[in-house]
C-alpha positions as CSV (number, residue, x, y, z in Angstrom):
1,X,0.0,0.0,0.0
2,X,1.2,3.5,-0.8
3,X,2.2,6.0,1.8
4,X,0.6,9.4,2.3
5,X,2.4,11.9,4.6
6,X,0.6,15.1,5.5
7,X,2.8,17.8,6.9
8,X,0.7,20.4,8.8
9,X,2.8,23.6,9.3
10,X,0.3,26.3,10.3
11,X,-3.2,26.3,11.6
12,X,-6.0,28.9,11.4
13,X,-7.4,28.5,14.9
14,X,-10.4,30.6,13.9
15,X,-11.4,27.9,11.4
16,X,-12.1,24.7,13.4
17,X,-13.7,23.0,10.4
18,X,-10.5,23.3,8.3
19,X,-8.4,21.8,11.1
20,X,-10.9,18.9,11.6
21,X,-10.9,18.4,7.8
22,X,-7.2,17.6,7.8
23,X,-7.8,14.7,10.2
24,X,-11.1,13.7,8.5
25,X,-9.4,13.7,5.1
26,X,-6.6,11.6,6.5
27,X,-9.2,9.1,7.8
28,X,-10.9,8.9,4.4
29,X,-7.5,8.3,2.7
30,X,-6.6,5.5,5.1
31,X,-8.7,3.1,3.0
32,X,-6.1,3.4,0.2
33,X,-2.9,4.6,1.9
34,X,-0.9,4.2,5.0
35,X,-1.4,7.8,6.3
36,X,0.8,9.7,8.7
37,X,0.2,13.3,9.8
38,X,3.2,15.2,11.1
39,X,2.5,18.4,13.0
40,X,5.3,20.9,12.4
41,X,5.8,24.6,13.2
42,X,3.1,26.4,15.0
43,X,0.6,23.5,14.4
44,X,2.3,21.6,17.2
45,X,0.4,23.6,19.8
46,X,-2.6,21.3,19.3
47,X,-0.6,18.3,20.3
48,X,0.0,19.4,23.9
49,X,-2.0,19.8,27.0
50,X,-0.6,23.3,26.9
51,X,-3.2,24.3,24.3
52,X,-5.9,25.1,26.8
53,X,-3.4,26.8,29.1
54,X,-2.4,29.1,26.2
55,X,-6.0,30.4,25.9
56,X,-7.3,28.2,23.1
57,X,-11.0,27.6,23.4
58,X,-11.7,24.3,25.1
59,X,-14.8,23.5,22.9
60,X,-12.6,24.1,19.9
61,X,-9.9,21.8,21.1
62,X,-12.4,19.1,22.0
63,X,-13.7,19.2,18.4
64,X,-10.2,18.9,17.0
65,X,-9.3,16.1,19.4
66,X,-12.4,14.1,18.4
67,X,-11.3,14.4,14.7
68,X,-7.8,13.2,15.7
69,X,-9.2,10.2,17.6
70,X,-11.4,9.3,14.7
71,X,-8.5,9.4,12.3
72,X,-6.4,7.3,14.7
73,X,-9.2,4.7,14.9
74,X,-8.7,4.2,11.1
75,X,-5.0,3.6,11.5
76,X,-3.7,7.2,10.8
77,X,-0.4,7.9,12.7
78,X,-0.1,11.4,14.2
79,X,3.4,12.6,15.1
80,X,4.9,16.0,16.2
81,X,8.2,17.3,15.0
82,X,10.8,17.8,17.8
83,X,11.6,21.3,16.3
84,X,7.9,22.2,16.7
85,X,8.2,21.4,20.4
86,X,11.3,23.6,20.7
87,X,10.0,26.4,18.5
88,X,6.6,26.7,20.3
89,X,8.2,26.2,23.7
90,X,6.0,23.2,24.3
91,X,7.3,21.8,27.6
92,X,4.1,20.2,28.9
93,X,3.0,16.7,28.0
94,X,1.7,15.5,24.7
95,X,-2.0,14.5,24.4
96,X,-2.6,10.8,24.1
97,X,-3.6,11.1,20.4
98,X,0.1,11.8,19.5
99,X,2.0,8.6,18.5
100,X,5.5,10.1,18.9
101,X,8.0,12.8,18.4
102,X,10.0,12.7,15.1
103,X,13.2,14.4,14.1
104,X,13.9,16.6,11.1
105,X,15.9,13.7,9.7
106,X,12.9,11.5,9.9
107,X,10.8,14.1,8.0
108,X,13.4,14.2,5.2
109,X,13.4,10.4,5.0
110,X,9.6,10.3,4.5
111,X,9.9,12.0,1.1
112,X,10.6,8.9,-1.0
113,X,9.4,8.0,-4.5
114,X,6.7,5.7,-3.1
115,X,5.3,8.3,-0.8
116,X,2.8,11.0,-1.6
117,X,3.6,14.2,0.4
118,X,1.2,17.0,1.2
119,X,2.1,20.2,2.9
120,X,-0.6,22.3,4.6
């Protein structure tokens, strides 16, 4: 089965539907691809318990986390880049929906001829 890697670099926190669509789209694609979402840059904020502490709306975050859980139930892997953790100063714990922390090297290795890569 082909690979699909979705790199999420920025998020419009005003548009919950667009954020949820990333995870819903990944879930839909999981029927035909091994799907992995990698949160990079400022998008990493949604991967931590720090999101609510930083003033993000709790209802908004619950909606996003529900979409993440739904994607994971279909086999989608969700990772965060270690640079995102450093860049966003994310020192608190990761939410349970995150499979792991990946390095910049890992990200570079994901771009292979048999992998479809999408940057959002």
